[in-house]
C-alpha positions in Angstrom: -19.4 -15.5 -62.0 -20.0 -15.9 -58.2 -23.7 -16.4 -57.4 -25.2 -16.4 -53.9 -28.6 -17.8 -53.0 -30.3 -16.9 -49.8 -32.8 -19.3 -48.2 -33.8 -19.8 -44.6 -32.8 -23.5 -44.5 -32.2 -26.6 -46.6 -33.2 -29.4 -44.1 -36.9 -29.2 -45.0 -38.5 -31.4 -47.5 -40.5 -28.6 -49.0 -41.0 -27.6 -52.7 -38.9 -24.5 -52.4 -35.9 -26.4 -51.1 -36.4 -29.1 -53.7 -36.6 -26.6 -56.6 -33.6 -24.6 -55.4 -31.5 -27.8 -55.0 -32.5 -28.8 -58.6 -31.6 -25.5 -60.1 -28.3 -25.0 -58.4 -27.3 -28.6 -59.3 -28.1 -27.8 -62.9 -26.1 -24.6 -62.9 -23.2 -26.3 -61.3 -23.1 -29.0 -64.0 -24.0 -26.9 -67.0 -22.1 -23.6 -66.3 -18.9 -22.3 -64.8 -20.6 -20.2 -62.2 -19.5 -20.6 -58.6 -22.6 -21.3 -56.5 -23.0 -20.7 -52.8 -26.2 -21.0 -50.6 -26.5 -19.1 -47.4 -29.0 -20.2 -44.7 -30.1 -18.4 -41.6 -31.7 -21.2 -39.5 -30.1 -23.7 -37.2 -30.5 -27.4 -38.3 -32.5 -29.3 -35.7 -30.4 -31.9 -33.8 -30.5 -35.3 -35.5 -31.4 -33.7 -38.9 -29.3 -33.5 -42.0 -28.3 -30.0 -43.1 -29.6 -30.6 -46.6 -32.7 -32.9 -47.3 -32.1 -33.1 -51.0 -28.7 -34.1 -52.5 -26.5 -31.2 -53.6 -23.8 -31.1 -56.2 -20.4 -31.2 -54.6 -19.4 -28.0 -56.3 -22.2 -26.1 -54.4 -21.1 -24.6 -51.1 -23.5 -24.1 -48.2 -22.8 -21.5 -45.5 -25.0 -21.3 -42.4 -25.1 -18.1 -40.5 -27.1 -19.6 -37.6 -29.1 -16.4 -37.0 -32.0 -18.6 -35.9 -35.1 -16.4 -36.5 -37.2 -19.5 -35.8 -36.2 -19.6 -32.2 -38.4 -16.6 -31.5 -41.5 -17.8 -33.3 -43.6 -18.7 -30.3 -42.6 -15.8 -28.1 -45.0 -12.9 -27.2 -45.5 -10.5 -30.1 -43.6 -7.6 -28.5 -40.7 -9.7 -27.4 -40.6 -11.4 -30.7 -40.5 -8.0 -32.5 -37.5 -6.8 -30.5 -35.6 -10.1 -31.0 -36.4 -10.0 -34.7 -35.1 -6.5 -35.2 -31.9 -7.3 -33.4 -31.3 -10.4 -35.5 -32.2 -8.5 -38.7 -29.3 -6.1 -38.0 -27.0 -9.1 -37.3 -28.1 -10.8 -40.5 -27.6 -7.7 -42.6 -24.1 -7.1 -41.3 -23.1 -10.7 -41.8 -24.5 -11.0 -45.3 -22.9 -7.8 -46.5 -19.6 -8.8 -44.9 -19.7 -12.2 -46.7 -20.6 -10.6 -50.1 -17.7 -8.2 -49.9 -15.2 -10.8 -48.6 -16.2 -13.4 -51.3 -16.6 -10.8 -54.1 -20.1 -12.1 -54.9 -21.4 -10.9 -58.3 -25.1 -11.7 -57.9 -27.4 -12.5 -54.9 -30.6 -14.3 -55.5 -33.1 -14.1 -52.6 -35.9 -16.6 -52.2 -37.8 -13.8 -50.4 -36.6 -14.6 -46.8 -35.7 -12.1 -44.2 -33.1 -10.5 -46.4 -35.7 -9.2 -48.8 -36.1 -6.1 -46.5 -32.6 -4.9 -47.3 -31.8 -6.8 -50.6 -31.7 -3.6 -52.7 -28.9 -2.3 -50.5 -26.5 -5.3 -50.8 -23.0 -4.5 -52.3 -23.7 -6.6 -55.4 -26.4 -7.1 -58.1 -29.5 -8.7 -56.6 -32.8 -10.2 -57.7 -35.6 -12.1 -55.9 -37.6 -15.2 -56.7 -40.9 -15.8 -55.0 -42.3 -19.3 -54.7 -45.6 -18.1 -53.3 -48.3 -15.8 -54.5 -48.2 -12.1 -53.7 -50.7 -12.3 -50.8 -49.3 -15.4 -49.3 -48.2 -13.6 -46.1 -51.7 -12.4 -45.5 -53.2 -15.8 -46.3 -50.8 -17.5 -43.9 -51.6 -15.2 -41.0 -55.3 -15.4 -41.6 -55.1 -19.2 -41.6 -53.3 -19.4 -38.3 -55.1 -16.6 -36.5 -58.7 -15.8 -37.1 -59.2 -12.2 -36.0 -59.3 -8.8 -37.6 -56.0 -7.8 -36.0 -54.1 -10.6 -37.7 -55.9 -10.0 -41.0 -54.8 -6.3 -40.8 -51.3 -7.4 -40.0 -51.4 -9.7 -43.0 -52.2 -6.6 -45.2 -49.4 -4.7 -43.6 -47.0 -7.6 -44.3 -48.0 -7.7 -47.9 -47.6 -3.9 -48.2 -44.1 -4.3 -46.7 -43.2 -7.0 -49.3 -44.5 -4.8 -52.2 -42.3 -1.9 -51.0 -39.3 -4.2 -50.7 -39.8 -5.5 -54.3 -40.3 -2.1 -56.0 -36.6 -1.0 -55.9 -35.2 -4.4 -57.0 -33.8 -5.0 -60.5 -36.1 -8.0 -60.9 -38.6 -10.3 -59.2 -39.2 -13.7 -60.6 -42.7 -15.2 -60.0 -44.1 -18.5 -61.1 -47.4 -17.7 -62.8 -48.7 -15.1 -65.2 -51.7 -14.5 -62.8 -49.3 -13.6 -60.0 -47.3 -11.3 -62.3 -50.5 -9.4 -63.1 -51.2 -9.0 -59.3 -47.7 -7.6 -58.8 -48.2 -5.2 -61.8 -51.4 -4.0 -60.3 -49.5 -3.2 -57.1 -47.2 -1.0 -59.0 -44.3 -3.4 -59.5 -43.2 -3.3 -63.1 -40.0 -5.2 -62.6 -41.7 -8.6 -62.5 -41.1 -11.5 -64.9 -42.5 -15.0 -64.9 -40.3 -18.2 -65.0 -42.1 -21.3 -63.8 -40.3 -23.9 -61.7 -38.8 -26.9 -63.6 -40.4 -30.2 -62.7 -38.3 -32.0 -60.1 -39.0 -35.3 -61.8 -37.2 -34.3 -65.0 -34.5 -36.7 -66.0 -36.0 -39.4 -63.7 -36.9 -42.6 -65.5 -40.6 -43.3 -65.0 -41.2 -47.1 -64.9 -44.5 -47.2 -66.6 -44.3 -50.9 -67.1 -44.6 -51.4 -63.3 -47.9 -49.5 -63.0 -50.8 -51.6 -62.1 -53.9 -51.4 -64.3 -56.2 -51.7 -61.3 -54.9 -48.8 -59.3 -57.4 -47.7 -56.7 -55.4 -45.0 -54.9 -56.4 -41.3 -54.8 -53.3 -39.3 -54.0 -52.8 -36.0 -52.2 -49.3 -34.5 -51.5 -48.2 -31.6 -49.4 -47.2 -30.3 -46.0 -49.9 -31.1 -43.4 -50.8 -27.5 -42.9 -54.0 -25.3 -43.0 -53.0 -24.0 -46.4 -53.2 -27.4 -48.1 -56.8 -27.9 -47.1 -56.5 -31.6 -46.2 -59.4 -31.1 -43.7 -61.6 -30.1 -46.7 -60.4 -33.1 -48.6 -61.3 -35.5 -45.7 -64.8 -33.9 -45.6 -65.2 -34.6 -49.4 -63.8 -38.1 -49.0 -66.6 -39.2 -46.7 -69.0 -39.5 -49.6 -66.4 -41.2 -51.8 -65.6 -43.8 -49.3 -69.3 -44.7 -48.8 -69.9 -45.1 -52.6 -66.5 -46.5 -53.6 -65.2 -48.6 -50.7 -62.6 -50.1 -53.0 -60.8 -46.7 -53.2 -58.1 -45.4 -50.8 -57.1 -41.9 -50.1 -53.3 -41.6 -49.6 -52.0 -38.3 -48.2 -48.2 -38.0 -48.5 -46.4 -35.4 -46.3 -45.7 -34.3 -42.7 -46.6 -31.1 -40.8 -48.2 -29.5 -37.8 -51.7 -30.8 -38.6 -50.9 -34.5 -38.5 -52.6 -35.0 -35.1 -55.6 -32.9 -36.1 -56.1 -34.8 -39.3 -55.6 -38.1 -37.5 -58.3 -37.3 -35.0 -60.6 -36.2 -37.8 -60.1 -39.5 -39.7 -60.8 -41.4 -36.4 -63.8 -39.3 -35.3 -65.5 -39.4 -38.8 -65.0 -43.2 -39.1 -63.0 -43.0 -42.2 -61.4 -46.4 -42.9 -59.7 -46.0 -46.2 -57.4 -43.0 -45.5 -53.7 -43.2 -45.0 -51.4 -40.5 -43.7 -48.3 -41.9 -45.3 -45.7 -39.4 -44.1 -42.7 -38.3 -46.2 -41.1 -40.2 -49.0 -38.1 -39.5 -51.2 -39.5 -41.6 -54.1 -42.3 -39.2 -55.3 -42.4 -40.6 -58.8 -43.5 -44.0 -57.4 -46.4 -42.3 -55.5 -47.7 -40.6 -58.6 -47.2 -43.7 -60.9 -49.3 -45.8 -58.5 -52.2 -43.4 -58.2 -55.3 -43.4 -60.3 -56.2 -39.7 -59.4 -54.4 -36.7 -57.8 -56.3 -34.2 -55.8 -55.1 -30.7 -54.8 -57.3 -29.2 -52.0 -55.2 -26.1 -51.2 -56.8 -22.9 -50.0 -54.1 -20.9 -51.7 -50.9 -21.7 -53.6 -48.1 -20.1 -55.6 -47.6 -22.5 -58.3 -48.2 -26.0 -56.9 -45.1 -28.1 -57.6 -47.0 -31.3 -56.7 -49.7 -30.6 -59.4 -47.1 -30.2 -62.1 -45.4 -33.4 -60.9 -48.7 -35.4 -61.1 -49.3 -34.0 -64.6 -45.8 -34.9 -65.6 -46.5 -38.5 -64.6 -49.8 -38.7 -66.5 -52.1 -38.8 -63.5 -55.6 -37.3 -63.9 -56.0 -34.2 -61.6 -58.7 -32.5 -59.7 -58.0 -29.2 -57.9 -59.7 -26.3 -56.1 -59.5 -23.2 -58.2 -57.5 -21.4 -55.6 -55.2 -18.4 -56.1 -52.7 -18.9 -57.8 -51.5 -21.7 -60.2 -54.1 -24.5 -60.6 -56.1 -22.6 -63.3 -53.1 -22.0 -65.5 -51.9 -25.6 -65.2 -55.3 -27.4 -65.7 -56.7 -25.1 -68.5 -57.7 -26.4 -71.9 -58.9 -29.8 -70.8 -55.8 -30.8 -68.8 -57.8 -31.6 -65.6 -60.8 -30.5 -63.5 -61.2 -27.3 -61.4 -63.8 -26.9 -58.8 -64.8 -23.7 -56.8 -62.3 -22.9 -54.1 -63.4 -24.4 -50.8 -66.5 -26.1 -52.1 -66.4 -29.5 -50.5 -69.5 -30.9 -52.2 -68.2 -29.9 -55.6 -64.9 -31.5 -54.8 -66.5 -34.7 -53.8 -68.7 -34.8 -56.9 -65.7 -34.1 -59.2 -63.6 -36.8 -57.6 -66.5 -39.3 -58.1 -66.9 -38.2 -61.7 -63.2 -38.8 -62.4 -63.4 -42.2 -60.8 -66.5 -43.2 -62.8 -65.3 -41.8 -66.1 -61.8 -43.3 -66.6 -61.7 -42.7 -70.4 -62.3 -39.0 -70.0 -59.8 -38.9 -67.1 -57.2 -40.6 -69.2 -57.7 -38.0 -72.0 -57.2 -35.2 -69.5 -54.1 -37.0 -68.2 -52.5 -37.4 -71.6 -53.0 -33.6 -72.4 -51.6 -32.7 -69.0 -48.6 -34.9 -69.4 -47.7 -33.5 -72.8 -48.1 -29.9 -71.5 -46.1 -30.5 -68.4 -43.2 -32.2 -70.1 -43.0 -29.5 -72.7 -43.5 -26.5 -70.4 -41.7 -27.5 -67.2 -38.6 -29.4 -68.5 -35.2 -28.2 -67.4 -34.2 -27.7 -71.0 -37.1 -25.3 -71.3 -36.8 -23.5 -68.0 -33.1 -23.2 -67.1 -32.0 -21.3 -70.3 -34.5 -18.6 -69.2 -32.5 -18.3 -65.9 -29.2 -18.2 -67.8 -30.6 -15.4 -69.9 -31.8 -13.5 -66.9 -28.5 -13.9 -65.0 -26.5 -12.7 -68.0 -28.8 -9.8 -68.5 -28.6 -8.6 -64.9 -24.8 -8.8 -64.8 
């Protein structure tokens, strides 16, 4: 069977790129399916086409449509350029599917979602964000009623694009319920496998006096690191032996750096990117997720997998399902004082934190292992075809 995945690009170090790479590598090594990935964006000069290693059997085809080139243009100019490139993309994708006799196209809900139902092959979509992510993103970047309204329109467009599809795969049961309420009855839930599966965790190297509180993610409004820094001010005053380590890159690096400097925080490190995430988790005493909204936070499941106690905002969607039943602590979304209190509680109650961590690790390694998740994908692919 010939399977085609559609994703904007593979050069990013994001969770979506990491999970797609993990899944296609598994399919290439465990099945006889022929896997191809089509991308639309140009790779920046000096950057590798793929950030995460791909199995040699997986082919990557770049159409170089370059939607991103129009991102900063005026709205009307951007719209005309977008429509022209959408027509170009649709023609190119359909031409490729016919020429290569593709059996199944799996979209990661990029630009092709608008015409996915009309492709000349079977097609399904998988969404790595919550249903309202488009609205949340616009509201985070543009604080005005116009952009909020545009966010609702974009969500409405996405719902209408999903309805005629054979299947939409989402990451959480809570998100599935939201789609069902919107009239989409073709939705199933398959969580992402943990990207640390099959990696050897060198527990013997973990220091018993770890003092690092870890946060991981793109330096973006969504991830709420500005809220975390506000919460950290109290922690640093009361526990000067603790260090907050934020791993990731993004457009808010300068803003967060200025915030750290202006508030006089001395024990915060913006660590940038790393390819050895397991080492980051294994050397942390606590993991904090401060996101304003999520799909299903991959970094949270990774921290749980490594047995790190976790504190998270109860944001939509994901954290509540992962940390339920004593697997971690949830605090009200956006409540900086509550986040600070809970971090301090976790620091000063290490035995209780360890109990949470053990439950979380057992749950994560049972629920998010490749041997549990990937057979569900095989079953779905066979059912669709």
